[in-house]
N, CA, C and O atoms as a GROMACS GRO file, in nm:
protein
  360
    1MET      N    1   4.000  14.317  12.134
    1MET     CA    2   4.095  14.317  12.060
    1MET      C    3   4.102  14.453  11.941
    1MET      O    4   3.995  14.510  11.918
    2THR      N    5   4.188  14.484  11.892
    2THR     CA    6   4.227  14.559  11.792
    2THR      C    7   4.171  14.593  11.631
    2THR      O    8   4.180  14.495  11.557
    3THR      N    9   4.126  14.692  11.578
    3THR     CA   10   4.083  14.697  11.495
    3THR      C   11   4.187  14.721  11.405
    3THR      O   12   4.247  14.822  11.441
    4LEU      N   13   4.249  14.656  11.272
    4LEU     CA   14   4.338  14.680  11.201
    4LEU      C   15   4.270  14.769  11.093
    4LEU      O   16   4.151  14.771  11.060
    5ILE      N   17   4.391  14.856  11.038
    5ILE     CA   18   4.316  14.901  10.888
    5ILE      C   19   4.494  14.938  10.844
    5ILE      O   20   4.606  14.973  10.882
    6LEU      N   21   4.405  14.897  10.734
    6LEU     CA   22   4.533  14.912  10.574
    6LEU      C   23   4.485  14.986  10.508
    6LEU      O   24   4.374  14.984  10.455
    7LYS      N   25   4.616  15.106  10.503
    7LYS     CA   26   4.656  15.240  10.454
    7LYS      C   27   4.710  15.249  10.362
    7LYS      O   28   4.802  15.167  10.368
    8ARG      N   29   4.715  15.330  10.220
    8ARG     CA   30   4.792  15.320  10.128
    8ARG      C   31   4.917  15.392  10.234
    8ARG      O   32   4.898  15.460  10.335
    9ALA      N   33   5.065  15.343  10.163
    9ALA     CA   34   5.148  15.421  10.231
    9ALA      C   35   5.174  15.526  10.192
    9ALA      O   36   5.244  15.604  10.255
   10SER      N   37   5.108  15.555  10.046
   10SER     CA   38   5.152  15.748  10.009
   10SER      C   39   5.055  15.828  10.117
   10SER      O   40   5.119  15.912  10.180
   11ALA      N   41   4.937  15.821  10.146
   11ALA     CA   42   4.879  15.833  10.220
   11ALA      C   43   4.864  15.825  10.373
   11ALA      O   44   4.804  15.901  10.450
   12SER      N   45   4.935  15.712  10.396
   12SER     CA   46   4.960  15.710  10.562
   12SER      C   47   5.130  15.787  10.593
   12SER      O   48   5.152  15.860  10.690
   13ARG      N   49   5.228  15.752  10.495
   13ARG     CA   50   5.405  15.846  10.472
   13ARG      C   51   5.367  15.912  10.341
   13ARG      O   52   5.341  15.860  10.232
   14PRO      N   53   5.371  16.045  10.380
   14PRO     CA   54   5.336  16.138  10.275
   14PRO      C   55   5.487  16.199  10.171
   14PRO      O   56   5.501  16.251  10.060
   15SER      N   57   5.582  16.153  10.288
   15SER     CA   58   5.711  16.184  10.172
   15SER      C   59   5.781  16.078  10.212
   15SER      O   60   5.805  15.996  10.301
   16GLY      N   61   5.812  16.129  10.073
   16GLY     CA   62   5.856  15.994   9.924
   16GLY      C   63   5.780  15.890   9.830
   16GLY      O   64   5.664  15.851   9.846
   17GLN      N   65   5.842  15.864   9.760
   17GLN     CA   66   5.688  15.798   9.620
   17GLN      C   67   5.686  15.641   9.690
   17GLN      O   68   5.759  15.551   9.731
   18TRP      N   69   5.580  15.672   9.677
   18TRP     CA   70   5.524  15.464   9.732
   18TRP      C   71   5.410  15.368   9.592
   18TRP      O   72   5.332  15.416   9.510
   19ASN      N   73   5.435  15.276   9.608
   19ASN     CA   74   5.427  15.236   9.454
   19ASN      C   75   5.231  15.212   9.529
   19ASN      O   76   5.203  15.175   9.643
   20ASP      N   77   5.169  15.235   9.458
   20ASP     CA   78   4.979  15.208   9.468
   20ASP      C   79   4.981  15.031   9.532
   20ASP      O   80   4.895  14.994   9.613
   21ASP      N   81   5.065  14.960   9.493
   21ASP     CA   82   5.023  14.761   9.606
   21ASP      C   83   5.121  14.782   9.706
   21ASP      O   84   5.165  14.674   9.745
   22ASP      N   85   5.185  14.906   9.778
   22ASP     CA   86   5.163  14.946   9.944
   22ASP      C   87   5.133  14.967   9.988
   22ASP      O   88   5.071  15.068   9.954
   23TYR      N   89   5.112  14.929  10.130
   23TYR     CA   90   5.004  14.948  10.289
   23TYR      C   91   5.089  14.965  10.356
   23TYR      O   92   5.210  14.959  10.331
   24ASP      N   93   5.038  14.988  10.448
   24ASP     CA   94   5.113  15.031  10.570
   24ASP      C   95   4.990  14.972  10.726
   24ASP      O   96   4.911  15.060  10.757
   25VAL      N   97   4.982  14.888  10.779
   25VAL     CA   98   4.867  14.831  10.888
   25VAL      C   99   4.902  14.896  10.962
   25VAL      O  100   5.023  14.909  10.976
   26ILE      N  101   4.812  14.966  11.045
   26ILE     CA  102   4.828  15.068  11.141
   26ILE      C  103   4.662  14.988  11.291
   26ILE      O  104   4.547  14.946  11.305
   27ALA      N  105   4.762  15.017  11.339
   27ALA     CA  106   4.601  14.986  11.453
   27ALA      C  107   4.667  15.099  11.613
   27ALA      O  108   4.784  15.123  11.643
   28ASP      N  109   4.536  15.146  11.683
   28ASP     CA  110   4.512  15.272  11.753
   28ASP      C  111   4.588  15.366  11.708
   28ASP      O  112   4.650  15.407  11.806
   29GLY      N  113   4.628  15.442  11.585
   29GLY     CA  114   4.721  15.500  11.491
   29GLY      C  115   4.850  15.512  11.486
   29GLY      O  116   4.918  15.612  11.463
   30THR      N  117   4.886  15.377  11.514
   30THR     CA  118   5.066  15.311  11.478
   30THR      C  119   5.045  15.199  11.394
   30THR      O  120   4.971  15.101  11.405
   31VAL      N  121   5.149  15.245  11.280
   31VAL     CA  122   5.202  15.150  11.228
   31VAL      C  123   5.259  15.035  11.277
   31VAL      O  124   5.343  15.059  11.363
   32VAL      N  125   5.239  14.890  11.246
   32VAL     CA  126   5.177  14.765  11.293
   32VAL      C  127   5.289  14.649  11.201
   32VAL      O  128   5.381  14.577  11.240
   33GLY      N  129   5.234  14.672  11.077
   33GLY     CA  130   5.313  14.639  10.966
   33GLY      C  131   5.286  14.695  10.815
   33GLY      O  132   5.266  14.808  10.769
   34ARG      N  133   5.292  14.577  10.764
   34ARG     CA  134   5.302  14.622  10.603
   34ARG      C  135   5.227  14.510  10.484
   34ARG      O  136   5.253  14.390  10.476
   35ILE      N  137   5.176  14.549  10.439
   35ILE     CA  138   5.097  14.462  10.276
   35ILE      C  139   5.147  14.515  10.137
   35ILE      O  140   5.100  14.606  10.068
   36MET      N  141   5.261  14.427  10.115
   36MET     CA  142   5.291  14.520   9.975
   36MET      C  143   5.300  14.395   9.856
   36MET      O  144   5.336  14.279   9.872
   37LYS      N  145   5.264  14.446   9.763
   37LYS     CA  146   5.313  14.349   9.613
   37LYS      C  147   5.484  14.357   9.585
   37LYS      O  148   5.547  14.462   9.575
   38THR      N  149   5.530  14.240   9.578
   38THR     CA  150   5.649  14.274   9.574
   38THR      C  151   5.695  14.181   9.431
   38THR      O  152   5.618  14.088   9.405
   39ALA      N  153   5.782  14.195   9.362
   39ALA     CA  154   5.873  14.165   9.261
   39ALA      C  155   5.921  13.974   9.306
   39ALA      O  156   5.891  13.864   9.259
   40ALA      N  157   6.005  14.023   9.420
   40ALA     CA  158   6.108  13.887   9.469
   40ALA      C  159   6.010  13.836   9.588
   40ALA      O  160   6.015  13.850   9.710
   41ALA      N  161   5.921  13.774   9.503
   41ALA     CA  162   5.810  13.684   9.567
   41ALA      C  163   5.771  13.529   9.522
   41ALA      O  164   5.758  13.496   9.404
   42PRO      N  165   5.755  13.444   9.627
   42PRO     CA  166   5.740  13.298   9.548
   42PRO      C  167   5.609  13.290   9.412
   42PRO      O  168   5.511  13.363   9.421
   43VAL      N  169   5.619  13.235   9.344
   43VAL     CA  170   5.544  13.234   9.235
   43VAL      C  171   5.423  13.152   9.239
   43VAL      O  172   5.401  13.031   9.244
   44GLY      N  173   5.313  13.316   9.236
   44GLY     CA  174   5.195  13.269   9.240
   44GLY      C  175   5.116  13.363   9.368
   44GLY      O  176   5.000  13.393   9.394
   45SER      N  177   5.256  13.391   9.431
   45SER     CA  178   5.238  13.495   9.546
   45SER      C  179   5.280  13.575   9.593
   45SER      O  180   5.338  13.572   9.702
   46PRO      N  181   5.255  13.717   9.490
   46PRO     CA  182   5.329  13.818   9.462
   46PRO      C  183   5.309  13.923   9.608
   46PRO      O  184   5.386  14.014   9.635
   47TRP      N  185   5.171  13.881   9.704
   47TRP     CA  186   5.139  13.992   9.804
   47TRP      C  187   5.250  13.945   9.923
   47TRP      O  188   5.306  13.836   9.908
   48MET      N  189   5.275  14.014  10.022
   48MET     CA  190   5.403  14.007  10.106
   48MET      C  191   5.429  14.127  10.285
   48MET      O  192   5.489  14.231  10.315
   49TRP      N  193   5.330  14.010  10.360
   49TRP     CA  194   5.327  14.035  10.467
   49TRP      C  195   5.411  14.076  10.616
   49TRP      O  196   5.488  13.990  10.658
   50THR      N  197   5.402  14.158  10.667
   50THR     CA  198   5.562  14.146  10.731
   50THR      C  199   5.490  14.255  10.898
   50THR      O  200   5.462  14.375  10.896
   51LEU      N  201   5.481  14.182  10.992
   51LEU     CA  202   5.485  14.266  11.112
   51LEU      C  203   5.625  14.338  11.140
   51LEU      O  204   5.736  14.286  11.149
   52ALA      N  205   5.579  14.504  11.155
   52ALA     CA  206   5.680  14.655  11.168
   52ALA      C  207   5.792  14.558  11.264
   52ALA      O  208   5.778  14.446  11.313
   53PHE      N  209   5.937  14.679  11.265
   53PHE     CA  210   6.027  14.624  11.375
   53PHE      C  211   5.951  14.696  11.542
   53PHE      O  212   5.899  14.805  11.566
   54GLY      N  213   5.987  14.544  11.651
   54GLY     CA  214   5.888  14.587  11.804
   54GLY      C  215   5.784  14.526  11.776
   54GLY      O  216   5.772  14.436  11.859
   55GLN      N  217   5.693  14.525  11.696
   55GLN     CA  218   5.552  14.444  11.645
   55GLN      C  219   5.583  14.229  11.672
   55GLN      O  220   5.498  14.140  11.670
   56HIS      N  221   5.709  14.222  11.692
   56HIS     CA  222   5.695  14.062  11.652
   56HIS      C  223   5.744  13.982  11.777
   56HIS      O  224   5.803  13.878  11.749
   57GLU      N  225   5.733  14.008  11.895
   57GLU     CA  226   5.801  13.972  11.992
   57GLU      C  227   5.737  13.848  12.050
   57GLU      O  228   5.632  13.878  12.105
   58ASP      N  229   5.764  13.724  12.058
   58ASP     CA  230   5.665  13.593  12.020
   58ASP      C  231   5.632  13.544  11.958
   58ASP      O  232   5.612  13.424  11.979
   59ARG      N  233   5.602  13.610  11.829
   59ARG     CA  234   5.529  13.574  11.723
   59ARG      C  235   5.592  13.529  11.612
   59ARG      O  236   5.686  13.601  11.579
   60THR      N  237   5.573  13.436  11.542
   60THR     CA  238   5.631  13.368  11.458
   60THR      C  239   5.530  13.311  11.386
   60THR      O  240   5.431  13.280  11.452
   61PRO      N  241   5.528  13.280  11.236
   61PRO     CA  242   5.603  13.360  11.150
   61PRO      C  243   5.579  13.519  11.158
   61PRO      O  244   5.470  13.557  11.200
   62THR      N  245   5.685  13.622  11.117
   62THR     CA  246   5.631  13.777  11.122
   62THR      C  247   5.639  13.858  11.032
   62THR      O  248   5.647  13.981  11.031
   63HIS      N  249   5.636  13.717  10.890
   63HIS     CA  250   5.598  13.753  10.747
   63HIS      C  251   5.589  13.596  10.674
   63HIS      O  252   5.603  13.482  10.718
   64GLY      N  253   5.553  13.672  10.505
   64GLY     CA  254   5.548  13.540  10.462
   64GLY      C  255   5.463  13.610  10.332
   64GLY      O  256   5.482  13.731  10.321
   65HIS      N  257   5.395  13.563  10.256
   65HIS     CA  258   5.332  13.562  10.068
   65HIS      C  259   5.237  13.490  10.115
   65HIS      O  260   5.240  13.407  10.206
   66ALA      N  261   5.129  13.536  10.030
   66ALA     CA  262   4.982  13.509   9.966
   66ALA      C  263   4.966  13.524   9.852
   66ALA      O  264   5.046  13.597   9.794
   67PRO      N  265   4.844  13.453   9.768
   67PRO     CA  266   4.784  13.489   9.596
   67PRO      C  267   4.755  13.658   9.583
   67PRO      O  268   4.805  13.750   9.518
   68PRO      N  269   4.639  13.645   9.686
   68PRO     CA  270   4.580  13.820   9.659
   68PRO      C  271   4.562  13.887   9.784
   68PRO      O  272   4.502  13.847   9.884
   69ARG      N  273   4.602  13.961   9.771
   69ARG     CA  274   4.559  14.090   9.898
   69ARG      C  275   4.521  14.062   9.996
   69ARG      O  276   4.576  14.096  10.101
   70GLU      N  277   4.397  13.977   9.987
   70GLU     CA  278   4.279  14.007  10.134
   70GLU      C  279   4.319  13.870  10.172
   70GLU      O  280   4.280  13.829  10.281
   71ALA      N  281   4.404  13.778  10.083
   71ALA     CA  282   4.481  13.654  10.169
   71ALA      C  283   4.607  13.677  10.260
   71ALA      O  284   4.628  13.600  10.354
   72ALA      N  285   4.703  13.797  10.230
   72ALA     CA  286   4.785  13.878  10.254
   72ALA      C  287   4.737  13.964  10.391
   72ALA      O  288   4.823  14.006  10.470
   73MET      N  289   4.600  13.986  10.413
   73MET     CA  290   4.538  14.030  10.521
   73MET      C  291   4.517  13.978  10.649
   73MET      O  292   4.548  13.999  10.767
   74ALA      N  293   4.437  13.884  10.565
   74ALA     CA  294   4.396  13.748  10.638
   74ALA      C  295   4.512  13.660  10.760
   74ALA      O  296   4.508  13.617  10.875
   75ALA      N  297   4.607  13.670  10.647
   75ALA     CA  298   4.769  13.596  10.742
   75ALA      C  299   4.813  13.698  10.839
   75ALA      O  300   4.833  13.647  10.949
   76PHE      N  301   4.833  13.821  10.836
   76PHE     CA  302   4.852  13.923  10.858
   76PHE      C  303   4.780  13.934  10.990
   76PHE      O  304   4.829  13.959  11.101
   77ALA      N  305   4.617  13.904  10.948
   77ALA     CA  306   4.616  13.938  11.130
   77ALA      C  307   4.601  13.791  11.217
   77ALA      O  308   4.565  13.794  11.335
   78SER      N  309   4.632  13.664  11.147
   78SER     CA  310   4.629  13.588  11.216
   78SER      C  311   4.759  13.562  11.290
   78SER      O  312   4.771  13.470  11.372
   79HIS      N  313   4.890  13.676  11.247
   79HIS     CA  314   5.012  13.630  11.336
   79HIS      C  315   4.985  13.708  11.360
   79HIS      O  316   4.922  13.657  11.452
   80GLY      N  317   4.951  13.871  11.378
   80GLY     CA  318   4.979  14.017  11.369
   80GLY      C  319   4.938  14.039  11.540
   80GLY      O  320   4.985  14.131  11.608
   81GLY      N  321   4.838  13.930  11.594
   81GLY     CA  322   4.833  13.983  11.736
   81GLY      C  323   4.701  13.963  11.798
   81GLY      O  324   4.660  13.847  11.793
   82GLU      N  325   4.645  14.026  11.839
   82GLU     CA  326   4.455  13.978  11.906
   82GLU      C  327   4.342  14.004  11.792
   82GLU      O  328   4.222  13.978  11.793
   83SER      N  329   4.430  14.068  11.687
   83SER     CA  330   4.306  14.115  11.565
   83SER      C  331   4.269  14.010  11.535
   83SER      O  332   4.335  13.907  11.545
   84SER      N  333   4.114  14.024  11.476
   84SER     CA  334   4.100  13.927  11.392
   84SER      C  335   4.046  13.924  11.218
   84SER      O  336   4.002  13.834  11.146
   85ALA      N  337   4.077  14.078  11.196
   85ALA     CA  338   4.070  14.133  11.023
   85ALA      C  339   4.116  14.266  11.040
   85ALA      O  340   4.095  14.346  11.132
   86VAL      N  341   4.208  14.279  10.899
   86VAL     CA  342   4.269  14.357  10.869
   86VAL      C  343   4.126  14.461  10.747
   86VAL      O  344   4.108  14.446  10.626
   87GLU      N  345   4.084  14.518  10.804
   87GLU     CA  346   4.022  14.644  10.685
   87GLU      C  347   4.081  14.739  10.662
   87GLU      O  348   4.148  14.824  10.722
   88ALA      N  349   4.033  14.704  10.510
   88ALA     CA  350   4.144  14.803  10.377
   88ALA      C  351   4.050  14.988  10.324
   88ALA      O  352   3.958  15.034  10.256
   89GLU      N  353   4.135  15.021  10.396
   89GLU     CA  354   4.105  15.154  10.380
   89GLU      C  355   4.027  15.270  10.287
   89GLU      O  356   3.942  15.360  10.289
   90ASP      N  357   4.163  15.166  10.166
   90ASP     CA  358   4.126  15.251  10.021
   90ASP      C  359   3.964  15.231   9.931
   90ASP      O  360   3.943  15.294   9.828
   0.00000   0.00000   0.00000
């Protein structure tokens, strides 16, 4: 089992300007996905989770929306591979 770490994009990707609600999901030092609050989302589910390119082979769904960030973290963990939980670093 791999531990997934949720790290603010501004700390993970120092170049550019990132929203405070934009996170990278990291496993073994590699970005495997993202969890972010989006404006273009279903009503009541502003948090989007998505697997990074190259991480979604044989996995469905590869992205989704959730009401709170914690629900997006749980959905990512259940669809992102062998992991059981995403731990927030912030």
